[in-house]
VOVORO-150153 format. One line per field, with one value per residue: residue number from 1; x, y negated, z of N, C-alpha, C in turn. Coordinates in pm, whole numbers. Each point is the difference from the previous one (the first is absolute). Last residue first. Layout:
N
n = NUM:... $
n.u = X:... $
n.v = Y:... $
n.w = Z:... $
ca.u = X:... $
ca.v = Y:... $
ca.w = Z:... $
c.u = X:... $
c.v = Y:... $
c.w = Z:... $
***
This chain:
97
n = 97:96:95:94:93:92:91:90:89:88:87:86:85:84:83:82:81:80:79:78:77:76:75:74:73:72:71:70:69:68:67:66:65:64:63:62:61:60:59:58:57:56:55:54:53:52:51:50:49:48:47:46:45:44:43:42:41:40:39:38:37:36:35:34:33:32:31:30:29:28:27:26:25:24:23:22:21:20:19:18:17:16:15:14:13:12:11:10:9:8:7:6:5:4:3:2:1 $
n.u = 1433:-492:-478:-477:-520:-413:-444:-503:-336:-432:-489:-315:-453:-478:-296:122:216:107:275:66:-95:85:105:407:517:444:307:6:-74:202:321:486:317:-99:105:454:140:-105:277:415:-14:81:331:113:-111:-296:-424:20:147:-326:-298:144:-42:-412:-86:173:-154:-160:285:198:459:327:-84:262:432:384:357:-67:-402:-61:125:-306:-359:181:312:363:297:-53:-449:-312:-34:-256:-470:-169:-63:-381:-400:33:51:-5:-68:-399:-317:53:-74:-150:-2 $
n.v = -4531:259:145:266:8:-10:185:58:250:306:52:163:219:47:106:463:427:525:493:465:532:530:401:104:193:35:-331:-56:-350:-291:-112:-78:327:255:-192:23:398:52:-206:210:514:514:433:486:470:204:-180:-477:-187:-23:-359:-407:-46:-132:-462:-265:-82:-397:-376:-178:79:284:462:413:115:305:-6:-358:-14:225:-210:-317:161:286:337:370:376:424:167:-315:-28:321:-74:-283:186:255:-212:-319:-420:-368:-483:-258:238:282:379:503:543 $
n.w = 1397:-3:225:183:160:355:274:291:331:109:234:412:220:69:-363:-230:-314:-98:-100:-284:-63:-45:-247:-250:75:-132:179:551:405:401:374:37:-100:-390:-410:-142:-212:-458:-316:-107:-171:148:12:-197:-156:-345:-93:-34:-404:-329:7:-184:-463:-160:9:-338:-469:-257:-196:-444:-152:234:190:-185:-216:87:363:317:242:400:375:181:274:401:164:-301:-114:-270:-20:-174:-471:-226:-6:-327:-425:-55:-104:-452:-386:-378:-8:95:275:481:251:-238:-51 $
ca.u = 71:131:56:135:99:63:157:72:74:132:69:73:138:71:5:-120:28:-67:-73:80:-26:-34:-130:-81:-144:-59:-50:91:-50:-87:-130:-84:51:-21:-141:-39:51:-100:-126:6:29:-94:-72:69:71:142:-17:-59:108:99:-69:2:133:20:-73:86:45:-115:-11:-131:-71:60:-42:-139:-76:-90:24:135:-9:-75:103:110:-41:-90:-88:-73:29:144:77:-11:65:149:44:-4:126:121:1:-90:63:-12:133:82:-38:18:-11:71:-86 $
ca.v = -116:20:-73:-37:81:-86:-15:-7:-124:-10:25:-111:22:-41:-148:-60:-116:-123:-79:-112:-129:-95:4:-108:26:110:-35:73:134:-17:45:-112:-61:77:-14:-131:-10:85:-81:-106:-133:-79:-79:-136:-34:67:141:41:-14:112:131:1:27:148:65:-1:135:84:26:-50:-74:-133:-96:7:-127:32:113:-8:-87:69:99:-68:-12:-108:-1:-137:-89:-46:111:16:-121:33:99:-73:-73:84:26:113:82:151:54:-103:7:-138:-95:-120:-115 $
ca.w = 51:-28:-112:24:-83:-115:3:-131:-19:8:-136:-62:-2:123:19:45:88:-70:85:51:-63:96:51:-57:55:-55:-142:-104:-53:-118:29:18:117:114:3:54:135:83:11:89:-58:-56:96:-1:135:-2:-6:119:85:-27:52:150:45:-20:101:113:47:48:138:50:-89:-37:85:42:-30:-110:-73:-53:-116:-100:-38:-69:-129:-19:111:-6:103:-13:39:148:67:-10:96:122:2:19:144:66:106:-24:-34:-72:-137:-67:108:-7:7 $
c.u = 94:82:154:45:137:107:46:147:66:59:138:53:76:139:70:23:-141:27:-50:-88:93:-8:-24:-139:-72:-149:-72:-65:99:-53:-95:-136:-95:46:-43:-140:-26:50:-89:-128:7:51:-104:-80:71:74:124:-36:-48:116:96:-63:26:132:12:-68:68:45:-115:-16:-130:-75:59:-30:-144:-81:-75:32:148:23:-51:114:105:-47:-100:-99:-60:46:146:96:-7:90:145:31:7:120:129:32:-95:69:-8:145:91:-28:6:-29:96 $
c.v = -47:-123:23:-80:-58:86:-72:-19:3:-131:-5:27:-118:18:-26:-147:-56:-119:-128:-84:-105:-142:-109:11:-128:15:108:-44:51:127:-27:39:-131:-75:88:-17:-134:-5:75:-84:-107:-142:-96:-83:-133:-45:84:151:50:-11:114:122:-6:37:152:69:-2:144:78:24:-46:-79:-141:-110:22:-117:13:123:-9:-79:98:90:-76:-22:-121:6:-129:-110:-30:101:-1:-110:44:93:-80:-81:103:10:95:77:154:62:-102:16:-143:-82:-126 $
c.w = -124:44:-5:-118:38:-70:-112:35:-124:-30:11:-143:-66:-10:123:26:37:98:-55:96:55:-70:99:64:-39:57:-81:-139:-103:-55:-111:31:37:131:135:31:68:158:89:25:115:-63:-64:112:-3:118:16:9:146:96:-11:50:146:33:-11:116:133:59:41:153:49:-99:-32:104:41:-59:-128:-99:-60:-124:-111:-48:-87:-149:5:122:-6:98:5:47:152:49:-9:112:126:-2:33:151:61:100:-27:-43:-94:-150:-47:130:-3 $
***
């Protein structure tokens, strides 16, 4: 099965890269270019890495540390802001010196 349609990379090619020591999507991309064009295959690459014992994506670890919902869990609705909640304070853009 193809993982990356842009570069015709198969699941077997990604698994071979993982077996050869690749532990991140970026390391996979260095070997076969999967995930470097449209990016739609990166989640599948991350899943294959997870299935083969690689550590979780840093974004997933950060979300867990902050107590945010798992991005894979779409069942939980997003909280709705109410009139009693304060609006976020606008931040001025940075200027080059």
